[in-house]
N, C-alpha and C positions, 0 to 999 in steps of 0.2 A: 917746252915753255919758250915763249918769245919775250925778249927784253923790249920794253917800250920806253918812250920818253919819260923823264923823271925817275928812271931806275925802277919803275913799277913792273912787277912780273905778272903776266896773265896766266892764270891756272885753268886747267880744263875741268876742275872739280870745285864745287862750292858747297857751303853749308846747306844741308837739307836735301842734297842729291842722293839718289840710290846708286850704289856702286857695287861692282863685283871684284873680288880679290882674285887676281890672275896668277899669283905665285906665292910660295911660302907655306907655312903650316896650315893656314886657314884658306887655302886655295879652293875656289868654288863657292865660298860663302858670299851672300848678298847682305847688305846692310845700309842704313841711313847714315850719312855723314853728320856727326855731332859738332865737329869743330875742324877748322883748317888752320894749321900752323905754317904760315908763309915762310918764316925765317928758316925753318928746318925742312921745308918741302914735305911735310907730313900731314896726315889727316887722322882724326880719331873717328872710328867707325863703330856703330852700335853692335855689340856682341862679337867683335872681331879682335884678335890679338889680346886676349884676356890675360892679365898678370895678377899675381897675388901681392897684396900690399899690406904690410904690418902697420896698424894704426895704434898710436899711443892713446891711452885714456885721457880725455879732456873734459871740460865743462859741457861742451856740446855733445860729446860722445863718451859718457862715463865708463862704458864697457871696454872700448878699444877693440882689439882683436885682429883677425886676418880677414881682409875683404878682397873680392875680385873686382878689378877695374880694367877698363880698356886702355891700351897703350897705343901710341901712334903707329901708323903704317905709312911707308914711303909712297908718295903719289905715283911713282912709276909702277907700283905693284897694284894699282887700282884702275879699273876701267868703268866709265860711266854706263849706266843702264838706261837705254832709251825709254822715256816714259810712255811713248806711243806703242812701241812693239814689245817692250820688255826684254829686248836682246841687248847684249853689250855692244857699244859702238864707239868709234873715234869721234872726237869733237872738233869742229871747225868754227871759224869766226867769219862773219860777213856783216857789212854795213846795212842797216835798214834805211827806210826813206827819210828818217830824221838824222842820218849820219852818225848813228850810235851802233857800237859793236854788239852783235848778238851771237850767242852760241847756237850751233845747229848740229844735228846728228848727220854724220857722213853716210850712214846706211840708208836712212829714210829721207834726208834732206829737210826734215821739219825743224822749226825753231824750238829750242829747249827753254822752257820758262824757268826763271831764276827761283831757286828754293822751292 
């Protein structure tokens, strides 16, 4: 992660990307990023790092009970899957002709479309 002006942090993973878990209990699983939590450097990935959550009965959910939900995974444990080749890749940044930063796959060199 690189710090940029105005204390904004540029992340290699965005919402909607397909990622591969490279370490931990769910190593080898692929999933779609549902949410990125920048302040904690974590991402919530579909069907990865499932935890059990006890839910109290309420007006919305009169039964309550125990539910399985996704918990956050640290960004350092995720690697982006290149949409073109389907292989995990590192992410680089380069300026396009309009002087705007774009993410690109370091394996294939192709630009990664956002989301």
